[in-house]
C-alpha positions in Angstrom: -122.5 58.7 196.8 -120.4 59.7 199.8 -118.2 61.8 197.6 -121.2 63.8 196.3 -122.4 64.4 199.8 -119.0 65.6 200.8 -118.8 68.0 197.8 -122.3 69.3 198.7 -121.0 69.9 202.3 -118.0 71.8 200.9 -120.3 73.9 198.8 -122.5 74.7 201.7 -119.5 75.6 203.8 -118.2 77.9 201.1 -121.6 79.6 200.9 -121.7 80.0 204.7 -118.2 81.6 204.7 -119.2 84.0 201.9 -122.5 84.9 203.7 -120.6 85.5 206.9 -118.0 87.6 205.1 -120.7 89.8 203.5 -122.3 90.2 206.9 -119.1 91.2 208.5 -118.3 93.7 205.8 -121.7 95.3 206.1 -121.3 95.3 209.9 -118.0 97.2 209.7 -119.5 99.7 207.2 -122.5 100.4 209.3 -120.7 100.4 212.6 -123.4 98.0 213.9 -124.1 94.3 213.8 -125.8 93.4 210.5 -127.0 89.9 210.0 -128.8 88.9 206.8 -131.7 86.5 207.3 -132.0 83.5 205.1 -135.2 84.6 203.6 -133.8 88.0 202.7 -130.7 86.5 201.1 -132.8 84.1 199.1 -135.2 86.8 198.1 -132.3 88.9 196.8 -130.9 86.0 194.8 -134.0 84.3 193.4 -137.4 85.5 194.4 -139.3 83.2 192.0 -137.7 80.0 193.5 -138.5 81.2 197.0 -142.1 81.8 196.3 -142.3 78.4 194.5 -140.8 76.6 197.5 -143.1 78.5 199.9 -146.2 77.5 197.9 -145.1 73.9 197.5 -144.2 73.4 201.1 -147.5 74.9 202.3 -149.5 72.8 199.8 -147.7 69.4 199.9 -146.4 69.2 203.4 -148.8 71.0 205.8 -149.7 74.7 206.3 -148.7 74.5 210.0 -145.3 73.2 209.0 -144.9 76.2 206.8 -146.1 78.5 209.4 -143.8 77.3 212.2 -140.7 75.6 210.8 -140.2 77.2 207.4 -140.9 80.8 208.4 -138.6 80.3 211.5 -135.9 78.9 209.3 -136.2 81.9 206.9 -135.6 84.3 209.8 -132.3 82.7 210.9 -129.0 84.1 209.7 -128.0 82.8 206.3 -124.5 81.9 207.4 -125.8 79.8 210.3 -128.3 78.0 208.2 -125.6 77.0 205.7 -123.2 76.0 208.4 -125.8 73.6 209.8 -126.5 72.2 206.4 -122.7 71.8 205.8 -122.4 70.0 209.2 -125.3 67.7 208.5 -124.0 66.8 205.1 -120.5 66.2 206.4 -121.9 63.9 209.1 -123.8 61.9 206.5 -120.8 61.5 204.3 -118.3 60.8 207.1 -116.4 57.5 206.9 -115.4 56.0 210.2 -111.8 54.9 210.5 -111.3 51.2 211.1 -111.4 50.2 214.7 -108.3 48.1 214.7 -106.1 50.6 213.0 -104.5 51.3 209.7 -102.1 48.4 209.5 -104.4 45.5 210.4 -104.7 42.4 208.2 
């Protein structure tokens, strides 16, 4: 299970780097800072899954949760959201080294 969480963390990190690279390329081309919000990136990739998630979150969880948290999350930069997801998954899958050291009996 820990291996799958680490792989998911790696995938989220790769997506974050790709999103950051796309934003930096667009910023250089526009000669201004361009940051793609998470909602905009998701809308470009799969609008049907975004609308399905929005309706399920507002129906199953709570409409106020959708209004405050979900909409706030969709306004954040896509690369930052994926970096946070990668960090959280890495922390979940992290294996602590033994306290006594490597060569203990």
